[in-house]
N, C-alpha and C positions, 0 to 999 in steps of 0.2 A: 494501559494496553502494552503488551510485550510483543516484540517482533524478533523471532528467531531467524537470523539471516542465513543460517546453514553453514556448513563447513567450519572454517576457522574465524568466521566473522562475528560470532558471538550473538548475544541477545541484548537488545536495547529496550528500555522502558520509555514510553512516550506519555506525557501527561496531558490532560485535556485543558482547553481554554474555553472561556465563554464565547459563544457566537456573537459577532458584532451586532446582529439584528435582533437577537433574542437572548437576554441575559439568563434565561432559564435553560438554555440549550448548551451543553458542554460537548465539545468535539475535539478530535485530534486530527492533524493533517500533516503528512510527511511525504517526501518525494524528491525527485530530481527535476523540479521546475521552480524557478525563482529561489526563494530562501525558505524552504519548508522544513528545515531541520537536517541535521547531519545524518547521513545514511552511508553504508558502504558503497563503494563504486567498483564495479567489475567491468573492465574494458570490453565493449562490444556486446554486453549482456544487459537484460532487464529482469527484475524479479517478478515471478508469478507468486501470488499470495494464496495460501491454503489454510483451511480450518484445522487440518489434522497433520500430525507429524509425518505420516506416511505420504503426504502430498498427493492425495487422491480427490479431495473436495475443494475445487478451485473457487476462489473469491473473485468475482468480477463486479458488475454493477448490481449488487444485491441490497441496495439501500432500504427498500421497502420491506424486505424480509429480515435482514439481519443488522441493519444500521452500519454496514460496511460497504465501501465502494473502492474499486481499483480501476484506474483508467490509464491508457497508454496512447502516446501520440508522437509526432515528430514535427520539427520546425521547418521553415523554408530552407534552411541551410542543412537539412537532413540530419540534424541532431535528434536522437531519440530521447524522450523523457517520459516520466510516469509520475503518478501520485496515488496515494492510498489514504483514505480517511474514514472516519466513523464517529458515531455518537456514543457517549458514555451512557450505559444503561445497566440494570442489574445483571443482564446476560453478558455484557461485554466488559464490565469492570474487572480488571485483572486478568482478562483472557490473553492467551498467547496465539499468535498466528505464525505460520511457518512459510519460509521462502525457498523457492527453487529457482536458480538463475538459469535463464535460457537465452539463446541468441536474440539480440534486440530486434533485428529485422523480422525474424520469425514471429516473435511476440506481437509486434505491431501488425504484421500481416494477418495474424489469426484473431487478435483481440483488440486492435486499435480502433479508435473513432466510434465507439459504441454509444 
């Protein structure tokens, strides 16, 4: 899985791991919650993930349809966090998703806790 972070943040490649509950299921999991992998940090913003470079096809909780899921939340001390994950399949192997950075409060208000 490749993530194009937009602007000068470049593109990172994330490799799948075997799911702890099912050794046949490979998945990747990145985000700003716990230690899910290094990602760019943009002060006051969270990433919205898109299927297309023009950023018109938003990825949210599409697990059943595409094996991708993006979730947004905040903690009790008002820190915003997010994560993005997916399963490896013939459709997602080597695919690139694209990021557009938006105001964290706005992203949470519009897309959080789904």
